[in-house]
N, C-alpha and C positions, 0 to 999 in steps of 0.2 A: 541552472542550479536546482538540485532537488534534495530533499531530505525525507527520510523515512519516518512514519508515525512511530511513537514510542509508547510502550505499555506503562501505565502508572505504577510507580513504586513509592511507598511512603518514606522517602528519605530525601535529603537535600540534593539539589542539582540533578533532579530526576528527569531532565529533558534533553540530555545529550543525545543527538541523533547522528546517524551516518549521513554525511554530506557528500554529494557528488557534484562536481563542477566540471563542465566541458567547455572547450574553446568553441565559440559559435561558428567560426570560419572553417577550422580544420577538423573539428569533431574530436580532437585529442582530449583525453581525460586529464584534468589538471591535478597537480600534486600539492598536498598540504605541506607547507614549509618552504617550498621553492617557488610555486606559482601563486599561492595565496597564504596568508597568515594562518597558522595552526590555531590561533586563539579565536574561536568563533564566539560572537556576541549573541546571546540569546535574550529575547525580550518577550513579554506577554502582557495582556491587558488585565488589570485587576481594579475593580470598582471604577471602570471608565478611564483609567490612567495607564499608559504604557510604562512598564517597569523592567529594569534589567534583572536578569536572573543571577542571584548570588549563589555561593557554594552551599548555603543552608536553605535556600528557597525550595519549598515543595510545591510544584505546580499541580493543581487538581486535575483529575480526569475530566475530559471534555474541553480543556483549554486549547486555544490555538497559540502556537509559539512561532515567533519570527527568528530566523537565524540569519546573521549578517557576517560576511567575510570581506576582508580587504585584500586587494591585489598585491603581488610581490614579484620581484624579478622582472620579467617581461610584461607583467600585467599590472594595471593600476585601477583605482576606483574601488567601489564596493558593489556587492551583489547580495540580494536577499531572497529568501524563500520562506514558506510557512509549512508547518506540519502540526499534527494533533497529538495530544496526550490522551490515550484511549485506555479503556479498562481491559481489553484483551486483543490479541493478535490472531486474525483469522488464518494466518499461514500455518498455525498449529492445529487447525480444526480437523476433525474427522468428517468427511463428506461422502454421502451416498447419493447417487443419481440413478433414476430409472433408466433402463435400457430403452433405446429408440430404434425405430425401423427405418431403413433407407427409403427415401421418398422420391428419388430421381433428381434431387437437387440438394444443395448443402443443408445438412441437418443442424438446426439451432435449438437451444433450450429456452424454456421460460422458468421462472422461479418455482412454478408448480412441479417441475421435473426433479427438483432437489428434494429427496425424501428425508434426508437428515443432514443437518449441519450442527456439529457439537464442538464446543471448545471446553475441554475438561468435562465437567458434569453439566454444563450449561448448554441447552438447546437454543439455537438461534432461529428467529423468525424471518419471514420474507423481507421485513423492513430493515434487517441487520446486514444485508449484503446487496451487491449489485453484480450483474454480469458485465464484464468489461467489453465494450463494443470493439469489434475487430480482432478479438483475441482467440478466435477459433483456429484449431490446427487439425488437419486430416478429417474434416467433417463432410467430405464430398463423396464418400464411399463407405461400404461396410467395413467394420474393424473397430479399432480404438481411436477415439477422437479426444481432443483436449480443449478446455476453455478456462479462462481466468476469471475468478470472482474477487471482488474487493469488499472489505468491510466498510460499513458506514455507521454513523451514529457513534455508539460506544465502542465499536470494533474498528480496528485498523488493519493495515497490511493487505496482502494479496495471496491467493493460492491458486495454483494450476490444478485443475480437476480433470480426471479422465472419465470418459463415459463410453459405453459400447453402442455401436450402431449395427443392428442385425440386418442380415440380407432380407430383401423383400421377396415374398413368395410369388410364384407365377400363378395367375388365376384368370 
């Protein structure tokens, strides 16, 4: 079971997340309402105590929220996952990456290769994102490659970023 990070909103019940639940044997995506109860129970820790989220509860940014669902139909028991309430979603960021040159093996990036990451008017630092391991696509030759970055700290979500790999000169 997975749940997406949510961006803080100053209103009640601000932690509703997109829940994905799959059957561990068949890999089938389960359906809310027929395979599990649509009523997801959200809880969070406040002053060291786990509390259920009510319709008027405003969860502060930086909080970790637990989502619990109950099986239905052919499924029984409960399943839980956690997600964060964050200040911004990196999937909406403007990202610029320095061009790379083909080196005869897969080209990978470091955080220094990201020349700009901006969400709205806010510029992100190296501490605000990570490069998702194993997420490179088409990085073994010249052309356009892709990699996924993930927000950390106050930033959530993921973004697939394209970068150029130039041909290597003969010398």
